[in-house]
C-alpha positions in Angstrom: 0.0 0.0 0.0 1.2 3.5 -0.8 1.6 6.0 1.9 1.4 9.8 1.5 5.2 10.2 1.1 5.2 7.6 -1.7 2.3 9.3 -3.5 4.0 12.7 -3.2 7.3 11.3 -4.6 5.4 9.8 -7.5 3.6 13.1 -8.1 6.8 15.0 -8.1 8.4 12.5 -10.5 5.5 12.6 -12.8 5.4 16.5 -12.8 9.1 16.7 -13.6 8.7 14.2 -16.5 5.6 16.0 -17.9 7.4 19.4 -17.8 10.4 18.0 -19.6 8.3 16.4 -22.3 6.2 19.6 -22.7 9.4 21.7 -22.9 10.9 19.4 -25.5 7.7 19.4 -27.6 7.4 23.2 -27.3 11.0 23.6 -28.6 10.3 21.3 -31.5 7.0 23.0 -32.5 8.4 26.6 -32.2 11.5 25.6 -34.3 9.3 24.1 -37.1 6.8 26.9 -37.0 9.6 29.5 -37.3 11.0 27.7 -40.3 7.7 27.8 -42.3 7.1 30.6 -44.8 4.0 32.4 -45.7 0.9 32.7 -43.6 0.3 29.8 -41.2 -2.0 28.8 -38.4 -0.8 26.6 -35.6 -3.3 25.0 -33.2 -1.8 23.7 -30.0 -3.1 22.5 -26.7 -3.5 24.9 -23.8 -0.5 23.4 -21.9 1.8 24.4 -24.7 0.8 28.1 -25.2 2.8 29.8 -22.4 6.0 27.8 -23.0 5.8 28.3 -26.8 5.1 32.0 -26.4 8.3 32.4 -24.2 10.4 30.4 -26.7 9.0 32.4 -29.6 9.9 35.7 -27.9 13.4 34.5 -27.0 13.9 33.5 -30.7 12.7 36.9 -31.8 15.4 38.6 -29.6 18.1 36.4 -31.2 16.8 36.7 -34.7 18.4 39.4 -36.9 16.2 38.7 -39.9 12.5 39.2 -40.5 10.4 39.2 -37.4 7.3 37.1 -37.3 4.4 37.9 -35.0 2.9 35.2 -32.8 -0.6 36.2 -31.9 -2.2 34.9 -28.7 -5.8 34.0 -29.3 
């Protein structure tokens, strides 16, 4: 039987893994969206929006070329 400590440890492990997977996926999606040309629409899940927005903004600061706007709907 699991005690509260075991459950908390499992929850912390799960949350760390979920955050790592979300971050990796966000990086992948932002990289690919930024490489596309023309008008595009990207539909992502709610858990990705904040992370992708931060990554997009960071890429804009590093980018010396044409800036692309990422609207938040």
